[in-house]
Backbone bond lengths (Angstrom), bond angles and torsions (degrees), N, CA, C in turn:
res aa  C-N    CA-C-N  psi(-1)  N-CA   C-N-CA  omega(-1)  CA-C   N-CA-C  phi
1 X - - - 1.403 - - 1.530 113.23 -
2 X 1.374 113.42 -42.59 1.471 118.81 -179.23 1.582 110.13 -62.42
3 X 1.325 111.90 -36.10 1.525 113.75 179.71 1.465 109.94 -63.94
4 X 1.350 121.57 -40.46 1.418 124.61 179.83 1.566 110.66 -60.62
5 X 1.360 113.65 -41.89 1.443 118.52 179.69 1.469 109.27 -65.11
6 X 1.292 121.51 -40.54 1.510 126.00 -178.34 1.527 105.70 -65.37
7 X 1.357 117.80 -47.15 1.491 118.83 -177.54 1.498 110.00 -62.68
8 X 1.347 117.52 -39.21 1.490 122.61 178.55 1.547 107.62 -60.83
9 X 1.309 116.27 -49.47 1.446 122.09 -175.18 1.578 108.36 -58.88
10 X 1.333 113.42 -46.30 1.504 117.67 -179.19 1.591 108.41 -63.48
11 X 1.251 118.01 -39.87 1.518 120.35 -177.32 1.549 107.76 -69.44
12 X 1.256 119.41 -36.81 1.535 122.39 179.35 1.543 103.95 -68.73
13 X 1.306 122.43 -42.95 1.475 125.49 179.35 1.561 108.99 -58.33
14 X 1.337 114.53 -46.82 1.549 116.82 -179.22 1.477 112.27 -64.76
15 X 1.361 115.84 -39.17 1.519 119.71 174.41 1.550 110.87 -60.18
16 X 1.337 115.25 -45.44 1.464 118.11 -177.92 1.514 111.05 -62.52
17 X 1.354 116.08 -41.40 1.409 123.89 179.80 1.583 109.17 -62.10
18 X 1.345 117.87 -43.66 1.418 125.37 -179.72 1.592 107.00 -61.55
19 X 1.300 115.96 -52.50 1.474 124.38 -179.56 1.473 110.06 -55.73
20 X 1.346 118.34 -42.67 1.467 122.76 179.34 1.599 110.17 -66.43
21 X 1.324 118.12 -36.30 1.394 123.82 176.67 1.573 111.79 -62.96
22 X 1.320 113.67 -47.52 1.458 122.75 -177.25 1.542 105.85 -65.01
23 X 1.230 121.53 -38.84 1.471 124.78 -177.80 1.607 108.70 -67.01
24 X 1.387 112.56 -39.58 1.403 118.37 177.27 1.526 112.23 -63.48
25 X 1.294 118.19 -39.22 1.480 125.06 -179.66 1.589 105.75 -67.09
26 X 1.292 117.22 -48.88 1.495 119.13 178.73 1.512 111.70 -53.49
27 X 1.410 111.59 -49.91 1.505 114.53 179.07 1.508 112.57 -60.55
28 X 1.314 118.42 -40.39 1.432 122.72 178.14 1.530 111.17 -58.15
29 X 1.283 114.84 -45.64 1.526 116.51 -177.67 1.497 109.50 -68.54
30 X 1.295 120.32 -46.10 1.468 124.61 -176.28 1.514 111.02 -63.46
31 X 1.267 115.18 -51.24 1.468 121.34 -179.46 1.527 111.59 -60.58
32 X 1.295 116.34 -48.68 1.467 119.91 -178.38 1.542 111.40 -70.49
33 X 1.270 118.77 -32.62 1.512 120.87 173.04 1.511 107.75 -60.89
34 X 1.295 117.41 -45.43 1.491 121.76 -178.33 1.498 106.71 -60.94
35 X 1.395 119.70 -43.62 1.441 120.00 -174.61 1.538 108.35 -68.05
36 X 1.297 118.79 -37.46 1.439 121.36 179.40 1.580 109.49 -65.35
37 X 1.317 115.37 -38.75 1.480 118.69 175.51 1.536 108.32 -62.60
38 X 1.305 122.15 -48.92 1.443 124.45 179.10 1.583 108.46 -56.58
39 X 1.344 116.69 -45.81 1.432 120.73 178.66 1.548 109.75 -58.39
40 X 1.351 117.77 -46.15 1.478 121.26 -173.15 1.520 105.94 -69.24
41 X 1.335 122.59 -39.57 1.448 123.25 -177.43 1.499 112.80 -77.88
42 X 1.314 118.26 -14.67 1.450 119.98 -179.06 1.582 109.73 -99.40
43 X 1.258 116.55 17.32 1.514 119.66 173.07 1.499 115.94 112.90
44 X 1.257 119.16 -11.31 1.459 125.60 171.39 1.510 112.57 55.67
45 X 1.295 111.51 43.58 1.525 120.83 173.42 1.542 110.64 -72.78
46 X 1.360 109.50 -128.70 1.491 118.14 178.34 1.528 107.48 -59.85
47 X 1.331 116.80 134.51 1.531 122.04 -176.58 1.478 109.51 -81.60
48 X 1.327 117.09 71.49 1.408 123.92 177.18 1.520 117.92 -58.38
49 X 1.374 119.25 -32.39 1.431 120.08 -179.08 1.579 114.05 -56.87
50 X 1.291 115.53 -20.06 1.429 121.15 -178.30 1.556 111.99 -56.41
51 X 1.333 114.58 -33.34 1.468 120.50 -177.98 1.553 110.61 -65.60
52 X 1.324 115.28 -46.32 1.451 122.55 175.06 1.477 111.71 -61.55
53 X 1.327 116.91 -47.89 1.412 124.32 175.87 1.521 114.31 -51.63
54 X 1.326 109.40 -53.83 1.550 117.47 -177.42 1.476 110.92 -63.28
55 X 1.361 119.98 -48.19 1.435 123.13 -176.48 1.555 108.58 -63.62
56 X 1.286 116.70 -53.29 1.501 119.52 -176.19 1.548 106.66 -69.60
57 X 1.255 119.99 -32.60 1.474 120.40 177.88 1.515 113.95 -61.79
58 X 1.283 116.21 -35.60 1.459 121.02 175.28 1.552 105.86 -61.80
59 X 1.236 115.34 -48.79 1.551 121.78 179.10 1.540 110.37 -54.94
60 X 1.362 116.95 -45.33 1.335 122.50 177.40 1.498 116.93 -59.58
61 X 1.333 114.02 -44.54 1.469 122.68 175.30 1.502 112.05 -61.63
62 X 1.314 119.81 -43.35 1.455 128.28 178.54 1.472 106.40 -61.70
63 X 1.365 120.52 -45.76 1.373 124.42 -175.60 1.533 109.86 -66.50
64 X 1.325 115.76 -41.05 1.502 123.26 171.84 1.599 112.13 -53.12
65 X 1.295 111.24 -49.02 1.463 117.15 176.84 1.498 113.42 -58.24
66 X 1.249 115.04 -43.46 1.448 119.75 179.43 1.574 112.45 -64.38
67 X 1.346 117.14 -42.21 1.424 120.51 179.80 1.450 116.00 -77.14
68 X 1.382 117.86 -41.31 1.445 119.09 -171.88 1.482 115.16 -112.57
69 X 1.341 119.24 -19.62 1.536 123.27 -175.22 1.552 114.79 -97.28
70 X 1.316 115.21 -31.64 1.460 114.24 -179.12 1.513 113.22 -78.93
71 X 1.259 115.92 140.92 1.475 123.52 178.81 1.474 107.99 -83.70
72 X 1.305 117.86 148.22 1.483 120.67 179.09 1.547 108.52 -65.56
73 X 1.283 118.01 151.58 1.446 124.61 176.56 1.601 105.82 -69.74
74 X 1.307 116.22 130.97 1.441 120.37 -179.95 1.497 110.29 -95.89
75 X 1.309 116.07 163.37 1.465 123.60 175.01 1.518 108.77 -58.98
76 X 1.327 113.41 -46.83 1.504 118.30 179.78 1.476 112.70 -54.90
77 X 1.317 118.22 -42.62 1.563 123.24 176.28 1.486 109.75 -61.03
78 X 1.302 115.21 -44.81 1.472 122.37 -178.27 1.549 108.52 -57.85
79 X 1.378 116.09 -50.35 1.394 121.29 -172.76 1.581 108.10 -68.94
80 X 1.355 118.19 -34.17 1.468 121.55 -179.32 1.550 106.77 -68.24
81 X 1.327 117.80 -41.59 1.458 120.38 -176.69 1.530 106.81 -69.82
82 X 1.305 120.58 -37.16 1.409 123.30 177.32 1.585 112.16 -60.28
83 X 1.314 114.40 -42.62 1.441 122.13 178.91 1.584 107.73 -64.88
84 X 1.338 114.16 -43.72 1.494 116.58 -179.06 1.524 109.88 -63.80
85 X 1.355 117.13 -35.71 1.526 119.25 -177.23 1.549 106.32 -72.51
86 X 1.328 118.66 -32.92 1.500 116.59 176.77 1.480 112.32 -62.76
87 X 1.375 116.97 -39.88 1.491 119.41 179.20 1.486 112.86 -68.20
88 X 1.345 117.54 -25.72 1.477 120.61 178.76 1.542 110.51 -71.18
89 X 1.385 116.69 -31.14 1.422 122.23 -178.26 1.529 110.07 -68.59
90 X 1.280 114.94 -41.64 1.502 121.90 -169.66 1.514 111.88 -72.04
């Protein structure tokens, strides 16, 4: 029963992480569309919104990697790290 609760908690955490990522993407699109509009209405000279798009875009890519690219930590990895920590103490 405890295993089912843990699996459920992990699934909920993954869903929350995905939801947070999608919210980040929507905010990215809306804010950057607004900045492009401001740029266009102010004379469309040097395309300064690219700096915001690039900086925030790096953050979006890293967020995507965290949500979709990283594998969950396994029990084997935890045990290995615990053993490594024991040898550091000695």
